[in-house]
Every structure is written in structure tokens, then in C-alpha cells.
C-alpha positions in Angstrom: 19.1 66.7 -31.7 22.5 67.9 -32.7 23.6 66.6 -36.1 25.9 63.6 -36.1 28.5 63.8 -38.9 28.1 60.9 -41.4 31.1 59.2 -43.0 30.4 56.7 -45.8 33.3 55.7 -48.1 34.7 52.6 -49.6 38.2 51.5 -48.7 39.7 52.7 -51.9 38.3 56.2 -51.2 38.7 56.2 -47.4 40.3 59.3 -45.9 41.6 59.4 -42.4 38.9 60.5 -40.1 39.7 62.2 -36.8 38.0 59.5 -34.6 39.8 60.8 -31.5 38.2 64.2 -31.9 34.8 62.6 -32.4 35.3 60.4 -29.3 35.8 63.5 -27.2 32.2 64.5 -28.0 30.9 61.4 -26.3 28.0 62.1 -23.9 29.2 61.5 -20.3 27.0 63.8 -18.3 23.2 64.1 -17.7 23.3 67.7 -18.9 24.7 66.6 -22.2 22.4 63.6 -22.4 19.4 66.0 -22.1 20.4 67.6 -25.4 19.7 64.3 -27.2 16.9 62.6 -25.3 14.0 63.8 -23.1 14.3 62.8 -19.4 11.7 63.2 -16.7 12.9 64.6 -13.4 12.7 61.1 -11.9 14.8 59.6 -14.8 17.4 62.3 -14.4 17.8 61.7 -10.7 18.1 57.9 -11.3 20.7 58.3 -14.0 22.8 60.6 -11.7 22.6 58.0 -9.0 23.6 55.1 -11.2 26.4 57.1 -12.8 28.1 57.5 -9.4 28.7 53.7 -9.5 29.0 52.9 -13.2 29.8 56.0 -15.3 27.9 56.9 -18.5 29.8 57.1 -21.8 27.8 57.2 -25.1 29.0 58.2 -28.6 26.8 60.7 -30.4 26.4 58.2 -33.3 25.0 55.5 -31.0 22.6 58.0 -29.4 21.3 58.9 -32.8 19.9 55.3 -33.1 17.5 55.7 -30.2 13.8 55.8 -31.1 12.7 58.8 -29.0 9.0 57.6 -29.2 9.8 54.2 -27.7 10.4 54.3 -24.0 11.5 50.6 -24.2 13.9 51.2 -27.1 16.5 48.4 -27.1 19.4 50.7 -28.1 18.5 53.0 -25.2 18.5 50.0 -22.8 22.1 49.2 -23.9 23.5 52.7 -23.5 21.6 54.8 -21.0 21.9 54.0 -17.2 18.7 52.8 -15.6 17.5 52.5 -12.0 17.7 48.7 -12.3 21.5 48.9 -12.1 21.0 49.8 -8.4 19.7 46.3 -7.7 22.4 44.0 -6.5 20.2 40.9 -6.4 16.8 40.3 -7.8 14.3 37.4 -8.3 16.8 35.7 -10.6 19.1 34.9 -7.6 22.6 35.7 -6.5 25.3 37.6 -8.4 29.0 37.7 -8.6 31.7 40.2 -9.7 33.7 37.5 -11.6 31.4 35.0 -13.2 33.9 33.9 -15.8 36.7 33.1 -13.4 39.1 35.7 -14.8 40.9 36.1 -11.5 41.8 32.4 -11.3 43.6 32.4 -14.7 45.4 35.8 -14.5 49.0 35.1 -15.4 50.1 38.8 -15.1 50.8 41.4 -17.9 47.1 41.2 -18.8 47.2 37.5 -19.8 44.2 35.3 -18.9 45.2 31.7 -19.8 41.9 29.9 -19.3 42.2 27.1 -22.0 45.5 25.4 -22.9 45.2 26.5 -26.6 43.9 30.1 -26.1 45.4 33.1 -24.4 43.3 36.3 -23.8 45.2 39.5 -23.4 43.3 42.4 -21.7 44.9 45.3 -23.5 43.0 48.2 -22.1 40.1 49.2 -19.9 38.8 51.8 -22.3 35.7 51.5 -24.5 33.9 53.7 -26.9 30.7 53.2 -24.9 30.0 51.8 -21.4 27.5 49.1 -22.2 25.0 48.6 -19.4 25.2 44.8 -19.6 29.0 44.6 -19.4 30.4 41.7 -17.3 33.8 43.3 -16.8 32.7 46.6 -15.3 35.1 46.1 -12.4 38.3 45.7 -14.4 41.1 48.2 -14.3 43.3 48.9 -17.3 46.6 50.5 -17.9 47.9 53.7 -19.6 48.8 53.2 -23.3 52.6 53.4 -22.8 52.5 50.7 -20.1 50.1 48.6 -22.2 52.7 48.2 -25.0 55.4 47.0 -22.5 53.0 44.6 -20.8 51.9 43.3 -24.2 55.5 42.7 -25.1 55.9 40.6 -22.0 52.6 38.9 -22.8 53.9 38.0 -26.2 57.0 36.4 -24.6 54.7 34.3 -22.4 52.8 33.2 -25.5 56.0 32.4 -27.4 57.1 30.2 -24.5 53.9 28.3 -24.4 53.7 26.3 -27.6 50.3 24.8 -26.7 48.8 28.2 -27.4 47.4 28.2 -30.9 45.4 31.5 -30.8 45.4 34.8 -29.0 42.4 37.0 -28.2 43.2 40.7 -27.7 40.4 42.0 -25.6 39.6 44.6 -22.9 37.8 47.0 -22.6 38.0 47.6 -26.3 41.4 47.3 -27.9 40.3 49.3 -30.9 40.2 52.4 -28.7 44.0 52.2 -28.4 46.0 54.4 -30.9 46.7 52.8 -34.2 50.4 52.7 -33.7 49.8 50.8 -30.4 47.6 48.2 -32.1 50.2 47.8 -34.9 53.0 47.2 -32.3 50.8 44.6 -30.5 50.0 42.7 -33.6 53.6 42.9 -34.7 54.7 41.1 -31.5 52.5 38.1 -32.5 52.8 37.8 -36.3 56.0 35.8 -36.3 55.2 33.3 -33.4 55.1 30.1 -35.4 52.7 28.0 -33.2 50.0 30.8 -33.4 47.4 29.8 -36.1 45.4 33.0 -35.8 44.8 36.2 -33.8 41.5 37.7 -32.7 40.6 41.3 -31.8 37.4 41.5 -29.8 35.7 44.9 -30.3 32.2 46.5 -30.1 33.5 49.6 -31.9 32.0 48.6 -35.3 28.6 48.7 -33.6 28.8 51.7 -31.3 31.6 53.8 -32.9 32.1 52.8 -36.6 34.1 56.0 -37.2 37.2 54.1 -35.8 37.5 52.1 -39.0 37.9 55.1 -41.3 41.6 54.9 -40.7 43.7 54.0 -43.7 46.8 53.1 -41.6 44.8 50.6 -39.5 43.2 49.0 -42.5 46.5 48.8 -44.4 48.1 47.0 -41.5 45.2 44.6 -41.1 45.7 43.7 -44.8 49.5 43.2 -44.3 49.0 41.1 -41.2 46.5 38.8 -42.9 49.2 37.9 -45.4 51.3 36.4 -42.6 48.7 35.2 -40.1 44.9 35.0 -40.1 43.1 37.8 -38.3 39.6 37.3 -36.9 37.4 40.1 -35.6 34.8 39.0 -33.0 32.3 41.9 -32.8 29.1 42.4 -30.7 25.8 43.3 -32.4 22.9 42.7 -30.0 20.0 44.0 -32.0 19.1 44.5 -35.7 18.7 48.3 -35.1 22.5 48.4 -34.6 23.0 47.3 -38.2 23.0 50.7 -39.9 24.6 52.0 -43.1 27.5 53.3 -41.1 28.1 50.1 -39.0 27.7 48.0 -42.2 30.3 50.1 -43.9 32.7 49.6 -41.0 32.2 45.9 -41.4 32.8 46.1 -45.1 36.1 48.0 -44.5 37.3 45.4 -42.0 36.4 42.5 -44.3 38.0 44.1 -47.3 41.4 43.6 -45.5 40.9 39.8 -45.5 39.8 39.8 -41.9 37.0 37.4 -40.9 34.2 39.0 -38.8 32.2 36.9 -36.3 29.5 38.1 -33.9 29.1 37.3 -30.3 25.7 38.6 -29.0 24.4 38.5 -25.5 20.8 37.2 -24.9 19.2 40.2 -23.0 15.8 40.8 -21.6 14.1 43.7 -23.4 16.7 43.8 -26.1 16.7 40.6 -28.2 14.7 38.1 -26.1 12.0 37.3 -28.7 12.0 35.0 -31.7 11.5 37.9 -34.0 14.4 39.8 -32.4 16.8 36.9 -32.9 15.6 36.1 -36.4 16.1 39.7 -37.5 19.5 40.0 -35.8 20.9 36.8 -37.3 19.5 37.5 -40.8 20.9 41.0 -40.6 24.3 39.8 -39.7 24.7 37.3 -42.6 23.4 40.0 -44.9 26.4 42.2 -44.2 28.9 39.3 -44.2 29.2 38.7 -40.4 29.1 35.1 -39.2 26.7 34.5 -36.2 29.1 32.7 -33.8 27.9 32.9 -30.2 24.7 33.9 -28.4 25.7 34.2 -24.7 23.4 33.7 -21.8 23.6 36.9 -19.8 26.0 36.3 -16.8 24.9 36.7 -13.2 26.8 40.0 -12.8 26.0 42.5 -10.0 23.7 45.3 -11.3 23.1 43.4 -14.5 21.5 40.0 -13.9 18.3 41.3 -12.3 17.0 43.2 -15.3 18.9 41.7 -18.3 19.1 37.9 -17.7 16.4 35.7 -19.2 15.5 32.4 -17.4 17.0 29.4 -19.2 13.6 27.7 -19.6 12.3 30.7 -21.6 15.6 31.2 -23.3 16.0 27.7 -24.8 12.4 27.8 -26.0 13.0 31.2 -27.8 16.3 30.1 -29.3 14.9 26.8 -30.5 12.0 28.4 -32.3 14.2 31.1 -33.8 16.6 28.5 -35.2 13.8 26.7 -36.9 13.0 29.9 -38.9 16.6 30.6 -39.9 18.6 29.3 -42.8 21.7 27.3 -42.4 24.2 30.2 -42.2 22.0 32.3 -39.9 21.5 29.4 -37.5 25.1 28.5 -37.1 25.5 30.4 -33.8 25.8 28.4 -30.5 23.7 29.3 -27.4 26.5 29.5 -24.8 27.1 29.9 -21.1 30.5 31.4 -20.4 30.9 29.7 -17.1 33.8 29.5 -14.5 34.3 25.8 -15.4 34.5 26.6 -19.2 32.3 27.2 -22.1 29.0 25.3 -22.1 26.8 25.0 -25.1 23.1 25.0 -24.3 21.9 22.4 -26.8 18.2 22.0 -26.2 15.5 20.6 -23.9 13.9 17.2 -23.5 10.6 17.6 -21.5 11.7 19.6 -18.5 15.4 18.7 -18.8 18.0 21.1 -20.2 20.7 19.4 -22.2 24.1 21.1 -22.3 27.5 20.1 -23.6 30.9 21.4 -22.3 32.8 22.5 -25.4 35.8 24.0 -23.6 37.3 23.0 -20.2 39.9 24.6 -17.9 43.5 23.3 -18.0 43.1 21.6 -14.6 40.1 19.5 -15.7 40.7 18.4 -19.3 38.5 15.3 -18.7 35.5 17.6 -18.6 35.7 18.4 -22.3 32.7 17.2 -24.2 30.8 16.3 -21.0 27.1 16.2 -21.3 25.4 18.2 -18.5 21.7 17.7 -17.7 19.8 20.0 -15.3 16.1 20.4 -14.4 14.5 23.5 -15.8 12.9 25.9 -13.3 10.8 29.0 -13.9 13.4 31.5 -12.8 16.8 29.6 -13.1 19.2 31.6 -15.3 22.5 30.0 -14.5 24.0 26.5 -14.1 24.0 26.6 -10.3 20.3 27.6 -10.3 19.2 24.3 -11.9 19.0 21.0 -10.0 21.0 18.1 -11.3 19.1 15.2 -12.9 19.8 12.2 -15.0 18.6 11.7 -18.6 
């Protein structure tokens, strides 16, 4: 395997690393992929077929984490296209292109205003890696120059809506934008008085930690935190993603005063055992990352059939894992990011699944804190799959 350059420095020693040059070495073709992992003729043909629909894009660093001797390696499942992505619907049931209701709450200029107090701004379509479980595969982004102008208009919308207390900059992955673009975006927000904090959602610390060896970016994060709190939701799914390099990226982000939280997705063959969850959550708190959400995999086309775990199995696994974790490691909520809002999957009583709606859409504020009870089935993996019952 070609050598992957290692960068490992503390903030006080950090030197600007040419992350854009490294990004250009990403593996995007089958021919290049074969330099890193062995493929059978059948696998090669399947990857070519899948890539016509959902392209492949994998950083060399992330490829280096794959265990070549394990055909079921979780890192490989997250990065390398597989034949299962050709399945539109499987035994789990129907799928949708927009499970989270993004289209209904699109206010233009990239703003999704789903909850009164939160505004999400889709800043870019670009990612360091095309994750195979992504629920926003269909989204189209904008060129960088247009992104800044649209973000300026988005900031005007946010300033005009005083009920908005926080903003999430998302994508794609906003950390793949140039540093000066990120600085301009955050600068638009830092003086809006009714904003309590800003979030930047990014999987880059996990799949492309080189991005954070950028002194200009780190210095601005530190300055921004003196005016307004900055939070960084990231996306570790498996303990094997917690490496020396990804841990160092987290250290650099935290050293600027930024709080780092983790939003994992519960995925078949990746982290769907008690040991997987225990190792992941303990690994996160060890590097100073707060376990925040564990999302039930959404019923997305070409994703649900092979990645979604039935809720009956899932709640059992999560419950046992939490029993084995200490107080900080078990703070995460098992969440369904549904069209009606965020639903916490609390637990089960006999064959009943107990859930609580922790966020509701603006048109249905009375739903907030509703208790939702459904009957568990062997294959049901989403709210609509489970029959309604009374406690």
C-alpha cells in the first residue's frame, strides 16, 4: 500500500499543511482503489456499477484504516461501494429520498428552518469522503463564490428571526470549504445578539483529520469562541476511526475552546453490537468528545436494506450497552430523526417501544414532549413500520 503521510503536532507547533493537495489524492476510481485493497473480479464489477449511481471518494488516510484481512471490516463498509447499494427496497420495507423532511422546511439560500429555535444552513455539497450510509446523497450544492453570497442572505434571514437561538452549518461537509470562506460565514453570525451558539457539523476529523492542521482556521475558532460559543458535532461511528491522527485533530479543535460532540449512526455490520457501542462511547470520552446522539439509520434508498437495524434488536442492544457504560459515556440519546421532528427512543416495556418527541416542527408545537408508544415487530426499523398501541 502506498505510504500515507503522517502529521502529528500540537497546536503550538502546528504548521500549515496543504490539505487541498492531499485531498486531490483521494481515491475516486476502481483502478486507484486496487492499489490499496484487493478486489475480486466480481467486487470490481459491482463497485463500477454502484459508482455510476453514487460516486466513490475516499481519502488515502481513511483507506489506511481498513483491515485487509477482514472482509467484513467496518471501515471498509463505510467507505467502499457495495452491491447492496443497488437495492432500492429490501426486507426492511419502503424507502424515501427525503426521510427528514428537508424539502418542506427549505427557506431558500440553503436554510432549513425545521424548529423555531434552530436554523440549519446547507453550506456545500462537498465532503472529504462519500459515506455509503449518507442520507443526503441527493442534495446539490453550490460553487464556493455563490456559497458566500447565499450565506450572507441566510445570515440576514437569521438576524430577522429572533426566535432562532442557534445555527448549524452543515452540508455536505462545510470544513471542505476554503478557510477564508469559513471565516466569512462565521463572521456573518458572530454579532447576531439572539444567537447563543453556532454549530459546524463535520465528519472531517474522522475521515480527513489533515484539514485541522491549519493555523489560520484554528486561530479564528479561538477568536470566535471569545464572542460566541462554537460547538462542533462530529461523526465517529466505530472505535477503529479513533486513531492517533483523528485524536490529534480533536485535540486541536478543543484547544480553541470549541466543544466537540459526537453524532453516530446505528449501522448493521458497523456498530450494531453491545461491544461495538461500548468501545465507541468509551473511546470518545477518552479523547474528550461528548457522546450526544446515536441515530437510527434512516429509511433511505440504497441504504436502508443493508445498514438499518430493526428497532426491536436495536433497543435491546443499546439498553445493554448503556448498562455497561459510566455516566459520561452513556449520556447519548438513541434518536430517530423523523419528518415530524426528533424522537428519542427511550426503552421497551414487554413488546412495546417507548419513545418521546424531544423536538417538534413549527406547525405542531403541541407535539413537543409527546410520548409515543408502538408495538415492536421483528423487522420494523422506522416509526411507520410499528403498529400503534396504548401503554
